[in-house]
C-alpha positions in Angstrom: 33.1 -0.3 -1.9 31.0 2.4 0.5 28.9 4.8 -1.3 27.8 7.9 0.7 26.2 11.2 -0.6 27.9 14.1 1.0 25.9 17.5 0.6 27.1 21.0 0.7 25.0 23.6 2.6 25.7 27.3 3.4 25.6 31.0 2.5 25.9 32.6 -1.2 29.6 32.8 -1.6 31.1 31.3 0.9 33.1 28.9 -1.3 31.0 25.5 -1.3 31.4 25.1 -5.2 35.2 26.0 -4.9 35.6 23.7 -2.0 34.0 20.8 -4.3 36.3 21.7 -7.2 39.3 21.4 -4.9 38.3 18.0 -3.7 37.2 16.5 -6.8 38.7 18.1 -9.7 34.9 18.6 -11.1 33.2 22.2 -11.6 29.8 21.1 -10.4 28.4 24.5 -11.7 27.3 23.1 -15.1 24.9 26.0 -16.1 25.9 28.9 -18.9 24.5 31.2 -16.5 25.9 29.9 -13.3 29.5 30.7 -15.6 28.4 33.9 -16.6 27.4 35.2 -13.0 29.7 33.1 -10.7 27.0 32.2 -8.5 25.5 28.4 -8.2 21.6 28.5 -9.5 20.8 24.5 -9.7 22.3 21.7 -7.8 25.3 20.3 -9.0 27.2 17.0 -9.0 30.7 15.4 -8.3 32.3 12.4 -7.1 35.3 11.5 -5.5 37.0 8.1 -4.1 39.0 7.8 -1.1 40.2 3.9 -0.5 37.2 2.0 -0.2 34.9 4.9 0.2 33.1 6.1 -2.9 31.8 10.0 -2.2 29.2 11.6 -4.5 28.9 15.2 -3.9 25.6 17.7 -4.1 26.4 21.0 -4.6 23.7 23.3 -3.8 23.2 27.0 -4.5 23.5 29.7 -1.4 21.1 32.3 -2.7 18.1 32.6 -0.7 16.1 33.0 -4.0 17.2 29.3 -4.9 16.9 27.6 -1.8 13.9 25.2 -3.6 16.6 23.9 -5.7 18.8 23.7 -2.7 15.8 21.5 -1.1 15.8 19.2 -4.3 19.7 18.1 -3.4 19.5 17.7 0.2 16.6 14.9 0.6 19.5 12.2 -0.3 22.5 13.1 1.8 24.4 11.2 4.2 26.9 13.5 5.4 26.6 17.4 5.0 29.9 20.1 5.1 28.2 23.1 6.5 30.3 26.0 4.8 31.3 29.0 6.2 33.3 31.3 4.6 36.1 32.9 7.3 36.0 36.4 5.9 32.2 36.4 6.7 31.2 34.1 9.4 27.5 32.9 10.4 25.2 34.4 7.3 21.1 34.1 7.0 21.7 31.3 4.4 24.2 29.4 6.8 21.0 29.4 9.4 18.2 28.6 6.8 20.6 25.7 5.0 21.7 24.4 8.6 17.5 24.5 9.8 16.7 22.5 7.1 19.3 19.7 7.3 18.0 19.3 11.1 14.6 18.8 10.2 15.6 16.3 7.6 17.4 14.8 10.1 20.8 14.5 8.6 22.7 12.3 11.3 26.5 13.6 10.7 28.6 15.6 9.1 31.3 18.5 9.4 31.9 22.5 9.5 34.5 23.7 7.1 35.7 27.2 7.5 36.8 28.4 3.8 38.7 31.1 2.7 41.1 31.1 5.4 43.9 32.8 3.0 41.6 35.8 3.4 42.1 36.2 7.2 44.6 36.0 10.0 44.7 32.9 11.8 43.1 35.3 15.2 40.4 36.2 13.0 39.6 32.5 11.9 39.9 31.7 15.5 36.8 34.2 16.3 34.6 32.7 13.5 35.8 29.0 14.5 34.4 30.1 17.8 31.3 31.5 16.8 30.4 28.6 14.4 31.0 26.2 17.4 28.7 28.5 19.7 25.9 28.2 16.8 26.0 24.6 16.5 26.1 23.5 19.9 23.4 21.3 21.2 22.9 20.1 17.4 24.0 16.9 15.6 27.3 19.0 14.8 28.1 19.8 18.3 31.0 17.6 18.1 31.7 17.7 14.7 35.1 18.5 13.3 35.9 21.8 12.3 38.5 22.2 9.2 40.1 25.6 8.1 40.4 25.0 4.2 41.5 27.6 1.6 40.1 26.1 -2.0 42.6 28.4 -4.1 46.0 27.3 -2.1 44.8 23.7 -1.3 45.4 24.3 2.2 43.5 21.7 4.5 42.1 19.7 1.1 44.1 16.3 2.2 42.9 16.7 5.8 39.1 17.4 5.2 39.3 14.5 2.6 40.4 12.2 5.8 38.0 13.5 8.0 35.4 12.6 5.3 36.9 9.0 5.0 36.6 8.7 8.9 33.0 9.9 9.3 31.9 7.8 6.4 33.1 4.7 7.8 30.4 5.5 10.9 27.8 6.0 8.5 24.7 3.3 8.2 24.7 1.7 4.3 21.4 2.2 2.9 18.8 -0.5 2.4 19.5 -2.3 -1.0 16.7 -4.5 -0.2 14.1 -1.9 -0.1 11.7 -1.3 -2.8 13.8 0.7 -5.2 13.3 4.7 -5.6 15.0 7.4 -7.1 13.7 11.2 -6.6 14.3 12.5 -9.9 16.4 15.8 -9.8 17.6 16.2 -13.7 15.7 15.2 -17.1 17.3 15.5 -20.6 17.7 13.7 -23.8 20.6 12.7 -25.5 20.2 12.1 -29.3 19.7 8.4 -30.4 19.4 7.3 -26.9 15.9 9.2 -25.9 14.9 10.6 -22.0 17.5 10.5 -19.3 16.5 10.8 -15.7 19.1 11.5 -12.8 19.0 11.4 -9.2 19.8 10.0 -6.0 19.0 6.5 -5.5 17.2 6.5 -1.8 16.6 2.9 -1.5 16.9 -0.5 -3.2 18.3 -1.4 -6.6 17.6 -0.9 -10.1 18.9 -3.2 -12.9 18.9 -2.6 -16.7 16.1 -4.3 -18.1 13.7 -3.3 -14.9 10.2 -1.8 -15.6 9.7 1.2 -14.0 7.1 3.6 -13.6 7.2 7.3 -12.7 5.2 8.5 -10.0 2.9 10.5 -10.1 2.2 10.4 -13.9 2.2 13.9 -15.6 -0.5 12.7 -17.9 -3.5 10.7 -17.5 -2.8 6.9 -16.8 0.1 5.2 -15.9 3.9 6.5 -17.1 5.6 2.8 -17.3 9.1 2.5 -18.9 12.0 0.2 -19.1 15.6 1.0 -18.1 17.5 1.0 -21.2 20.9 1.6 -19.6 22.3 3.2 -16.4 25.3 5.1 -15.3 26.5 5.4 -12.1 28.4 8.6 -11.6 29.3 8.7 -15.5 30.5 5.3 -15.7 28.2 2.4 -17.4 26.6 -0.6 -15.3 24.4 -3.1 -15.3 22.6 -2.1 -12.2 22.6 0.6 -9.6 22.4 0.3 -5.6 21.1 2.6 -2.8 23.5 5.4 -2.4 24.5 5.9 -5.6 24.1 8.8 -8.1 22.2 7.5 -10.9 21.3 8.1 -14.9 19.0 5.9 -16.2 18.3 5.9 -20.0 14.5 5.1 -19.8 12.8 3.4 -22.8 9.2 4.6 -23.3 8.9 7.8 -21.9 9.2 11.0 -23.9 11.1 14.2 -22.6 7.8 16.2 -21.4 6.5 13.0 -19.6 9.4 13.4 -17.0 10.4 16.3 -14.8 12.2 16.8 -11.4 10.1 16.0 -8.5 9.0 12.8 -9.6 10.0 9.2 -8.3 11.0 6.3 -10.7 10.0 3.2 -8.9 8.9 -0.5 -9.7 6.3 -0.4 -12.1 2.9 -0.9 -10.2 4.7 -1.1 -6.7 3.6 2.5 -5.1 0.8 4.8 -5.2 1.1 8.9 -5.6 -0.6 10.5 -2.6 -2.5 13.6 -2.8 -3.0 13.5 1.5 -0.4 12.8 4.0 -0.6 12.6 8.0 2.6 13.6 9.2 4.5 15.0 12.7 5.0 18.3 11.9 7.6 20.6 13.9 7.7 24.5 13.8 10.6 26.0 13.7 11.6 28.4 16.9 12.5 31.0 14.1 9.1 30.8 12.6 7.9 34.5 12.2 4.6 33.6 13.6 2.2 30.7 15.0 1.1 28.3 12.4 -2.9 28.3 11.8 -4.9 25.1 10.8 -5.5 25.3 6.9 -2.6 27.6 6.3 -1.5 27.4 2.6 2.4 26.2 2.4 5.0 25.2 -0.1 5.9 21.2 0.8 9.2 20.0 -0.2 9.4 16.6 -0.3 12.2 14.3 -2.0 12.8 16.3 -5.2 9.4 18.0 -5.5 7.8 21.0 -4.5 4.2 21.0 -3.8 1.7 23.5 -2.6 -0.4 22.3 0.3 -2.8 22.8 3.1 -2.1 22.0 6.7 -4.8 20.8 8.7 -3.4 20.9 12.2 -5.1 17.6 14.3 -6.4 18.1 17.5 -5.5 22.0 17.6 -6.2 25.0 15.7 -2.8 26.7 16.1 1.0 25.6 16.3 3.5 27.9 18.3 6.9 28.4 16.9 9.1 25.7 18.3 6.2 23.3 18.9 5.2 20.3 17.2 2.1 18.3 16.4 0.3 15.9 14.1 -1.2 17.1 11.1 -2.8 16.4 7.7 -1.1 17.6 4.4 -3.8 18.5 1.5 -1.7 18.7 -1.3 -3.0 20.7 -4.5 -1.3 18.1 -7.0 -0.1 14.7 -6.0 3.5 13.3 -5.0 4.8 10.3 -4.1 6.0 9.8 -0.1 6.3 6.9 2.0 6.3 6.3 5.9 9.5 8.0 7.2 10.2 10.1 4.3 11.3 13.8 5.7 9.9 17.0 4.3 10.3 20.7 4.7 7.5 23.5 4.6 8.0 27.0 3.8 5.7 30.1 4.2 3.8 30.6 0.6 4.6 34.2 1.0 7.0 35.3 1.8 9.0 32.2 0.5 11.2 31.4 4.1 11.6 28.0 5.6 9.3 27.9 8.9 9.3 23.7 9.7 9.3 20.4 8.5 9.2 16.7 9.8 8.4 13.2 8.8 5.4 11.5 7.3 3.6 8.9 9.5 1.0 7.7 7.1 1.0 8.3 2.7 -2.1 7.3 1.8 -4.2 8.4 4.7 -8.0 9.0 4.5 -9.3 12.7 5.4 -9.9 13.4 8.6 -13.0 15.4 9.8 -12.2 18.0 12.5 -14.5 16.3 15.1 -12.2 13.2 15.0 -8.9 14.9 15.4 -8.4 13.5 19.0 -8.9 9.8 17.6 -6.4 10.8 14.6 -4.1 11.9 17.0 -4.1 8.7 18.9 -4.1 6.8 15.8 -1.0 8.2 14.7 0.9 8.4 18.0 0.7 4.7 17.5 1.9 4.5 14.2 5.0 7.0 14.5 6.1 4.5 17.4 5.8 1.2 15.7 8.4 -0.5 14.1 7.9 -2.5 11.0 5.6 -5.5 12.3 3.3 -3.2 14.6 2.8 -0.6 11.6 1.2 -4.0 9.3 -0.9 -4.6 12.2 -2.1 -1.2 12.6 -2.7 -0.4 8.9 -4.8 -3.8 8.3 -6.5 -2.6 11.6 -7.0 0.8 10.2 -8.8 -0.5 7.1 -11.5 -2.3 9.4 -13.7 -5.1 7.8 -12.5 -4.2 4.5 -9.1 -5.7 5.1 -6.1 -5.1 3.3 -4.7 -6.8 0.2 -1.0 -7.6 -0.6 -0.8 -4.6 -3.1 -2.4 -1.9 -1.0 -0.1 -2.7 2.2 2.7 -2.6 -0.2 2.2 0.5 -1.5 1.4 2.0 2.0 4.0 0.7 3.7 6.7 0.8 1.5 8.1 -2.3 2.6 9.7 -5.2 0.3 7.8 -8.6 0.2 10.0 -10.5 2.5 9.5 -7.9 5.2 5.8 -7.7 4.8 5.3 -11.9 4.2 7.3 -12.4 7.4 5.3 -9.4 9.4 1.8 -11.0 8.0 2.9 -14.5 9.5 4.0 -13.5 13.1 1.0 -11.6 13.1 -1.5 -14.3 12.0 0.4 -16.7 14.4 -0.3 -14.6 17.4 -3.7 -14.5 16.0 -3.8 -10.6 15.8 -4.7 -10.7 12.0 -6.7 -13.2 10.2 -5.1 -14.5 6.7 -8.3 -14.5 4.6 -6.6 -15.9 1.6 -2.9 -16.8 1.5 -2.1 -16.0 -2.3 -2.4 -13.1 -3.1 -2.6 -12.7 0.5 -5.8 -10.5 2.0 -5.4 -9.7 5.7 -8.4 -8.4 8.2 -7.6 -7.9 11.8 -8.9 -10.6 14.0 -11.2 -8.5 15.9 -12.9 -7.1 12.9 -13.2 -10.5 11.8 -14.7 -11.8 14.8 -17.2 -9.2 15.0 -18.3 -10.2 11.5 -18.6 -13.8 12.8 -20.9 -12.3 15.8 -23.1 -10.3 13.1 -23.4 -13.6 11.0 -25.0 -15.4 14.3 -26.9 -12.5 15.5 -28.6 -12.3 12.0 -29.1 -15.7 12.1 -30.8 -16.1 15.1 -33.2 -13.0 14.3 -34.2 -15.1 11.3 -34.8 -18.2 13.3 -36.7 -16.2 15.8 -38.7 -14.5 12.8 -39.4 -17.7 11.1 -39.1 -20.6 13.3 -40.2 -23.3 10.4 -37.8 -22.0 7.8 -35.1 -24.3 7.7 -32.3 -21.5 6.9 -31.6 -18.1 5.7 -30.7 -17.8 1.9 -26.8 -17.7 1.6 -27.2 -14.8 -0.8 -29.6 -12.7 1.5 -27.4 -13.1 4.3 -24.0 -11.9 2.0 -25.9 -8.8 0.5 -27.3 -7.8 4.0 -23.6 -7.9 5.9 -21.2 -8.0 3.2 -22.0 -6.6 0.3 -19.5 -3.8 0.3 -16.6 -6.2 1.3 -14.0 -8.7 -0.5 -16.3 -11.9 -1.4 -13.4 -13.8 0.0 -14.2 -12.1 3.5 -17.6 -13.5 3.4 -16.5 -16.8 2.6 -14.0 -17.0 5.2 -16.0 -15.4 7.8 -18.8 -18.7 6.8 -16.1 -21.4 6.4 -14.8 -20.7 10.1 -18.1 -21.1 11.6 -19.3 -24.0 9.3 -15.9 -25.5 10.5 -17.0 -24.7 14.5 -20.1 -26.5 13.6 -21.7 -22.8 15.1 -23.2 -22.7 11.9 -24.6 -25.1 9.2 -24.7 -24.7 5.5 -27.1 -27.0 3.8 -27.2 -26.0 -0.2 -28.1 -22.6 -0.5 -29.1 -22.1 3.0 -27.4 -21.1 6.3 -28.6 -21.8 9.8 -27.3 -21.8 13.5 -26.3 -25.2 14.6 -28.5 -25.4 17.4 -31.4 -24.4 15.4 -34.0 -27.1 15.1 -37.5 -27.0 13.4 -40.5 -27.5 16.1 -43.0 -28.9 14.5 -46.4 -29.5 16.5 -48.3 -33.2 15.8 -50.0 -32.0 12.9 -47.6 -30.0 11.8 -45.1 -33.2 11.5 -48.2 -35.3 10.3 -48.4 -33.1 7.6 -44.9 -33.3 6.2 -44.6 -36.9 6.7 -47.8 -36.9 4.2 -46.2 -34.7 2.0 -43.2 -37.3 2.0 -45.3 -40.3 1.8 -47.3 -38.9 -1.3 -44.2 -38.7 -3.2 -42.8 -41.8 -2.3 -45.7 -43.4 -3.6 -45.9 -41.7 -6.5 -42.6 -43.1 -7.7 -41.9 -41.5 -11.2 -45.6 -41.0 -11.7 -45.4 -36.8 -11.5 -47.8 -35.5 -9.2 -47.6 -31.4 -8.8 -46.3 -29.8 -5.8 -49.5 -27.6 -5.6 -51.7 -30.6 -5.4 -49.6 -32.3 -3.1 -49.8 -29.0 -0.6 -53.6 -28.5 -1.1 -54.1 -32.5 -0.2 -52.0 -32.1 3.1 -53.4 -28.8 4.1 -56.9 -29.9 3.8 -56.3 -33.4 5.8 -54.5 -32.1 8.8 -55.7 -28.4 9.0 -52.6 -26.6 7.6 -52.7 -23.4 5.7 -51.3 -23.7 2.2 -48.3 -21.2 3.5 -47.1 -23.4 6.1 -47.3 -26.6 4.0 -45.2 -25.1 1.0 -42.6 -24.3 3.9 -42.7 -28.3 4.7 -42.2 -29.1 1.2 -39.4 -26.6 1.0 -38.0 -28.2 4.3 -38.1 -31.6 2.3 -36.3 -30.7 -0.7 -33.4 -28.8 1.1 -32.9 -31.9 3.6 -33.0 -33.7 0.2 -36.1 -36.3 1.0 -37.5 -34.7 -2.0 -35.7 -33.5 -5.2 -36.9 -31.2 -7.8 -36.5 -31.3 -11.5 -37.4 -28.7 -13.2 -41.1 -28.3 -12.3 -41.4 -31.9 -11.5 -40.8 -33.3 -7.8 -39.7 -37.1 -6.6 -39.0 -38.6 -3.7 -35.0 -39.5 -3.1 -36.3 -43.1 -3.3 -37.8 -43.1 -6.6 -34.5 -41.4 -8.1 -32.4 -43.8 -6.3 -34.3 -46.9 -7.7 -33.8 -45.3 -11.0 -30.5 -45.2 -10.9 -30.2 -49.1 -9.7 -32.5 -49.8 -12.6 -30.3 -47.9 -15.3 -27.7 -49.7 -14.3 -29.3 -52.9 -14.5 -30.3 -52.3 -17.7 -26.4 -51.3 -18.9 -25.6 -54.7 -17.5 -28.4 -56.4 -19.6 -28.7 -54.3 -22.8 -25.3 -51.9 -22.7 -24.8 -48.3 -21.7 -26.8 -47.0 -24.8 -30.3 -45.3 -24.5 -32.6 -43.6 -26.4 -35.6 -41.6 -25.3 -37.8 -44.4 -26.7 -36.4 -47.0 -24.3 -36.5 -44.7 -20.9 -40.1 -44.1 -21.6 -40.4 -48.0 -21.6 -38.2 -48.3 -18.8 -40.1 -45.8 -16.6 -43.5 -45.7 -17.8 -44.1 -42.1 -18.0 -44.5 -39.7 -21.3 -41.9 -38.0 -23.1 -43.0 -34.5 -21.5 -41.5 -35.9 -18.1 -39.2 -38.3 -19.3 -36.9 -35.2 -21.0 -36.4 -33.5 -18.1 -35.7 -36.1 -15.9 -32.9 -37.6 -18.4 -31.3 -33.9 -18.6 -31.1 -34.2 -14.4 -29.6 -37.5 -14.8 -26.8 -36.0 -17.1 -26.2 -33.1 -14.8 -25.7 -35.6 -11.9 -23.5 -37.6 -14.0 -25.3 -40.8 -14.4 -26.2 -40.5 -17.6 -24.1 -38.3 -20.5 -25.7 -37.3 -23.7 -24.4 -38.7 -27.0 -26.5 -37.3 -30.1 -30.3 -38.1 -29.5 -29.6 -40.9 -27.3 -27.4 -41.1 -23.9 -25.1 -43.4 -22.2 -25.2 -44.8 -19.0 -22.3 -44.0 -17.1 
């Protein structure tokens, strides 16, 4: 069954509530004060099934004092019934409500001339002509105009048929999208607890789902579980996009929920204190809008005070549009493509509205106006794949992980994964990590690789005798504020292409070769030979360096670098404070295997000393080294040869 939300719009006392009652049999005025005063104060709800279409009606107040309540109900409608009384015609709130519908980009609807029993046919024709002229050029220009009397029932059946015909043309809401229910009512039921209601504008919510109210009214997260669900007063296991929904929340107290919050999957979305938007100022706005003006922002069911920072200009003329940043005095939840309304702070009149372009932007400085506008122009025109690409590119060298991308784009998992796959295959983005996904723009990734090459080149020019730059030193200089996965990915790609070689904890350019003079090479070879001859008889590094330096006229600092080169290449092996030649360690391994074959795998410290001819002082560090290399394994006070 198709689900359609219909909203009323029109001036006070033009028969909106009576019309809903005539269509559905339900009095949408639920408050005692409404019944006593005979006017609608807050939004009311009713429903009706016509054929295979289920209509949910949102009845809104027409009085100018209650426009903010009207806005809380207007956000989720598919069709509008613009209601004009036959005995009065177009009135101020007719105009304001219709402006709101246009700013919210309501796509379709119809016009209902009510109270036709109070005028003659000729007067009704004049009112109909007035309304037709008024909506000319708008989305209601070709809409049906029906005359009805809620008192006599005249025209009600024709109205139902017209609504059903319009409903067939309405695009269904996306049930696969991330679920969002802007809360418009909160109450408690004894024995059940807190209940929130609203129009489920996207996705699905099922019994048992873990949910979150955003923004939280207190510090920390405000999570809950859907204990039970009703759709149009009928219990169900799941609510779907486009349905009027009531959800009994487990884990939330009555004072922790309020109109203006949004119920969404737990941990999925993030409240914002700034929004980048495309803003349209109504032609009827009383004056130009100046940057930093304080306004009342209405988005979803929320009303938030905000400052408007116009981007690239200081003033917006009535009837004009521009990009702007809304800086909110309290956070709210929004996603790209959400519509909003702004009303002047005082007097409270509707002056404009628009659409969210970026729901989690950074703060734009005045001098960045042109750059911000260019960026927002791209975002405003982007499809969802291009939006993902732009958001990742805007994140710079930090990249974006899956959670941040999901919160900022509002896209469901499947769409995000599809976009990421398309963009990585097109080489516009780089998947630094596949699971959990971390993306970075290809240009940023390549620039980081370029910086690595440049830093290594500068290091080699500065220290030509060094084998390479310490990996950690390079990371701290270039990647200290970046996710460690990006550093590993950049180095990984460079080493895979042999542009950079990694040797233990050192990195060097693949083209770098240590160029030694004849004397330097001889000193280096001498160092290696000293340790090769020493075998397992320890000789201090300082002594060997001093000997090589004096014999070949090399200063101690350079001789020290030669020793480090030999250690880095693996020709010399450091064991605690001891140094051995690689051949001595390899010979020891062979000796141990022969011992194992002749005497068994068990070996104590005394036997090891006899086998190597070294003292206990040196035997213990050497045995511990062999343990680390998995040549031996400690068992109590002895070793087992592996």
